[in-house]
C-alpha positions, 0 to 999 in steps of 0.5 A: 394175536400174540404179543412180542416181548423183546429180550433185554439185549434187543431193547438195549440195541433199539435204545442205542440206535441212531435217531435216523433208524426206524423200527418198521416191523417184526417177524417171529421173535425179531424186530426189524429196523430200517437204516437211512439208506433203506436197508432192513436189518433184523435185531437178533435175540442177542441184540446183534444186527444182521441183514434181513433175509429176502423172505423176511422182507417179503413177509414184512411188506405183506404184513404192512400191506394188509395181505395174508402172512405166510406165517400166521403164528408170527407175533404182532406188536401190541404197542409201539416201542417208545422208551426204555425203562430201567 
């Protein structure tokens, strides 16, 4: 199992998200957040938010359900992200 290291831009983006946005998973090198509306967004390495692809959503759902992942080399989160240190 690999550990995902966030870029500075990704960490800053997560820190500035509104309280009702939730980090729900990771796919390859990108964390995913869920908006209050239910939409899943990907945080790119440069910190920009983009809509997650259908394929990425399926991998995220399979991972959360404990099913085998189509991309076994995808990193997993080692610890939950809880704060930003400067």
